[in-house]
N, C-alpha and C positions, 0 to 999 in steps of 0.2 A: 504494500500500500504506500503510495507516494502522494504527498501533499506539497503544495508550493512552499518554498522557503520564505517567499514574500508574497503577500496578497496584493494583487493589482487593485488600485483604487476604483471604486464603483459606487453607485447609489442604487439601493434596492428598494422596491416598493413593497410595503407590508400589505397584508390582507385587509387591514383597516384603512388603507389609503395614505399612510404616512410614508415619508422617504427617509431612508437610513443610509448614512455613509459607512462604508466598510473599506478600509479601516476607518475608525473614527478619529478625528484630529485631537480630541481631548480625553479619550477614554481607551482603556483596553476593551476589546470586544471578545466576548465568548460566543463563538459560533457553535450552535448545537444542531446536529443533524439527527432528526428523529424519523419516525416511520410514517404512518398514514394518519389522516384526519380521523379522530375518534379512537385512536390506539389507547387502550386502557393503561398499558405500561408507560407510554409516553405521558399520558395525562397525570398519572401518579408522580412521575419524576418531575414534571413541570410544576405541579402544585408544591413540591418541596422547594423549588426555586422561588416561587411566588411568596411562600411563607417567609423566606429569608431575603427578599428583594432589597430591603433596607441595608442589610449587611453587604450584599453584593455591590450595590451602588456606592456605599461608603468606601469600598475598596477600589473604586474607580472603574468598575466593570459594567459594560452595557451588554445585555443579553439579546442575541439574535438567533431565532429558532427556525430551522428549515424543516419542511415536510415534503414528501414526494406526492402531494395531493394538490388539487386545484384550489385556488383562492375561494371559490364558491363553497366547496366542501369544507374547507378549513373554518370559514366564518361560522358555520353551525356549531363547531366544537371549541373554538378559541376566542369567541367574542368577549369573554369575561377575563381573559388573561392579560395582565398589564405588561406584556412582553412584545417585542417586535417579531411577528410571525411572518415568514416568507414562504410563499407557494413555489415549489419547483417540481411540477408534475412530470417534466421531461428529464429530470435528474441532471440538469446541466451542471449545477454546482456540486452535486454529489460526485459526478465524474471528475470534475476539476480537482476536488479534494481527495479523490481516491476512496470515497465511501462506498462500501460494498453491500451486497445483500446475498442471502443464501439460507438454506434450510437450517443451518446451525443457529440462526437467530432464535428459532423456537425449539429446536431439538436438544440444545445444550441444557442438561439438567440444572446447571447453576442458575438459570433464569426462571425455572419453574416456580419457586416459592413467590417470586415477585409477580409472576403472571397470575397466580391464584389470588394473591392479595389485591392486585389491581382489578381483576374481574369482580371480586367480591365488593370492592369499594364502588365500582361503576354500577353494579346491580343495585346497591343501596341508593345511589344518586338517581338512577333511572326511576326506581320506585317512588322516590320523593319528588320526582319531576324536576330535578335540578339540572339534569343533563339529558340529551337524547342518547338513545342506544347507539353503540358503535355500528358502523356499516357491516353487513354480512359479507360483502365482497368489496373490500376497500380498493380505491384507486392505487395502482402501483403494487398491489399485493401486500401480504403480511410479513414478508421475509427480509425487510430492511434491517440493517445493523446500525446501531448508534455510533456517532463519532463526535468528538469535541475538539475545538481548537481555540487557543488563546492568542489573539492577534494584537500586537502593539500598535500605537498610533502611526508609526512609520511603515506598517504593513508586515513587519517580521512576525513569523509564526513562532511564538515563544514556547509553546507546548502543544502536544497533540495526543489524542487517545482514540484508537480505533477499537470499537467494541467487538468482543468475540461472541457475544450472545445478546439477547434482547435487553438485558438489564446490566450491561457492562458499560457504564458511563461515569463521568465525574459526578461526585456528590457536591453539594454546596461547599462543604468543608474542604474537599480536595481542590475545588476551584479557588477558594480563598487562600489556600496555602500556596498556590501558584502565582498569585496576583500582587506580590509586594511591589510598591512603587519603584523601588531601587532597580528592579530588573528592566524597566522600560523608560524611565525618566532620562531624557536626553540633555538635561540642563547641567 
């Protein structure tokens, strides 16, 4: 798996209609590559980031989350997330960053406890009518693997993690441990 050493500057459109510069001139950017719109494991993971968003922002990090689903599908499941969510249904950025997909996403037993926990949480939320049910046949399939990248304001990729299974991604604490100002401050 190969990612760029330096991320070329670009401006991305979120599913909410905002424009996000990557890299960001004033912040580290945490690029999260997730699976499909409505993915229970992705939802569980992203809620943990939302719960700690003040800590993440205090560390100078901006969250940018990619899904291999259309913007229309994503709006149904992410409208309440205070994160920059980007639709990449053609997996253009997934390919650029070397983010893979495969059966091991779901077949690796290390991910099974989180799958069970995520599905149980989603079922409770669906019964309470807090969220819609995940799609039975998601756009782009169920076999996406997660990946995380920490990008400095000058575009350098400071750290990267390619997931080996559905639940193999940075936690908030792992991200915060990677984000000290001294690693990217150019002054």
